[in-house]
N, C-alpha and C positions, 0 to 999 in steps of 0.2 A: 129157426129163429133163436131159440134158447142157446144153441151152440154158438151162434154168432155173437150174442151178448157175452157169453162166457169167454170167448176169444178176445173181445174188446177189454173186458175186465182184466184178464191175464196180461194183455199187452200194456195196459195202464200201470198195473202193479210192477211189471218188469221195467218199464221206463222210469218209474219212481225209484225203484231199487238201484238201477244203474245211476241215476242222478245223485242219489244219496251217497253211493260208493265213490263216485267221481268227486263229489264235494269233499269227502273225507281225505281222499288222495291229494286233492289240491291244497287243503289246509295243512296236511302233514308236510307237503313240499314247501309251502310258504314258511312253515316253522323252521325247516332245515335251512332254507335260504336266509332267513333272518339270523340264524346262528352263524351262518357263513360270514355275514357282515360283522358280527361280534368277533369271529375268529381272526379277521383281518386286523382289527384293532388290538386283539390280544397278541398277535405276532409282532406288531409294532412295539407293544409294551415289552414283550420278551426280548426284542433286539435292544431296547433302550436300557433295560435293567443292568446288564453287565457294565455298560458305560457309567451308569450312575453309581454302581457299587465300587468300581475302580476309582472314581473320583473321590468318593467318601473315604475309601481305605487310607488314602494318604493323610487325612486329617483325623479320622476317628479310629485310632488304634484300639480304643477301649470297647468299641462296638463290634468286635470280631464275631461274636456269637450271632448278633442280629444280622450281619452281612452274610454269614454262612447260612442262616435260616432262609434269607431271601433268595440266595443262590439255589438252595435245595428246592424251595417252593417253585422257583422258575423252572427248574429241571423237571419237576413233577408235572407242572402245568403243560410243558411242551410235550411230555410223553403221554398225557391223557388221550385216550382214544374216543370214548363216547361223550356225548353232550353232557350227561350227568357227571361223569368223571371230570370233565373240563370245568364244570361249574364249581365243584368241590375244590379242585386244585387252584382255580383262579381266586376263589374266596380266601384261600390260605395265602396266596401271593399278595393279594390286595391288603390283607392284614399286616403282612410283613412290611410292605411299602408304607403303610400308615405309621407303623412303628419307626421306620426310618425317618419320616418327616418329623416325628417328635424328637428323635435322637439328634437330628441335625441342629435343632435349636441350641444345643450346647456348644456349637462350633461357629463362632462369629466369622472367623476367617474363611471357613468353607462357604458360608452363606454369601460371602462377597466374591467368591471365585466365579469368574465369567463363564467358564465351562459348566460348572455346577448349575449356575442360574439358567443357562440355555437348556440343559438337560431337564431341569425342573419345569421349565415352560413347556417343553415337548411332552413331558409326562402329564402335566396338567391338561394339555390339549387332548391327549389320548384318553385320559380318564373322562373328560367331558363327552367325547365321542362314544366311549364305552357306555356311559350312562344312557345316552340317547338310544344306542343300539339295543341295550338291555330292555329299555322300556318298550321298544318296538317288538322285540322277541317275546317279551311277556304278554304283550297284547295279542300277538298272533297265536301264542301257545294257549292263552285263555279262550280265544275263539275256537281253536281246535278242540280243546277239552270240553267246551260247551257242546260242540257238535257230537263228540264221542259219547257224551252222557245224556243228550236230549233224545226224546222219542220223536220219530221212529228211527232216526239214524243210529241210535244206540244198538239196535238189533243188528244192523249191518256191521257196525264197529265190532261187536262181540263176535260175530261169525267170521270176520276177516282179520281178526287180531289187531285192531286199532285199539290202543290203550291210552289212558290218561298220561300225559307227559308232565315233567316237572318244570316249574318256572325257574328263572335265573334269580333265585332268592338270595338276598344278602344276609338273612338271619338277623343276629343281634346288631350287626353293623349297618343296617338299612338306613338309619337316620344320618350317620356319618357319610355314607357313600352317595346318598341322593343329592347332597349338597355339592356344588362344584368345588373342586379342590382349590384351596387358597395357597398362595406362595407368600411367605413372610420373610422379609430380609431386614 
C-alpha cells in the first residue's frame, strides 16, 4: 500500500515537472515567434532606408555624415544575428532615422517631393507596425520571464538552462518612439 502511494506521488510530481517544462518551452517559442513578427517589419524598414537615403541625398548635401551613419546602422542591423544584437542595432538605426526626420525640416523642396512623401508614409506605417509588434514581443517576453523566475517553474528553468530574456527596450528614446510617427510638410 505504501509503495502504491509512493508511485502515485512520484507520478504526480513527474507530470507536474513535465507540464512546467513544456510551459517554459511554449513561452520561449512564443517569444521567438513574436520577434519573428518584428523581424518582418525590420526587413521592410531595411529595404526602405536606402530609397529614403537616396532621395534625401539629392537635396541634403550638408547631411552627408547623418546619411552615412544611417547607412552604417542599417548594415549593422541587417548583420545582427541574435535577438539582443538586433535590438541594440535597431535602436541605433531608429535614432538615425529620428535624426533624419529632424534634418529634413531644413529642406522645404524635399518635403514637397512626391517620392519622398510616399517613402515617409511607408516608413510611418512600418514604424507603427513595429511599435505594435514590440509591445506584443515585450508582453510575451514578460510572461516568459515571470515563468522563469516564479516558483516552482524556476527550479525547472534553472536545471534546463531557461534564462531571463531582454525586452525590446527603447531606453532614453522610449517616449519618442511610443508615439506614432508624424509627418510634417
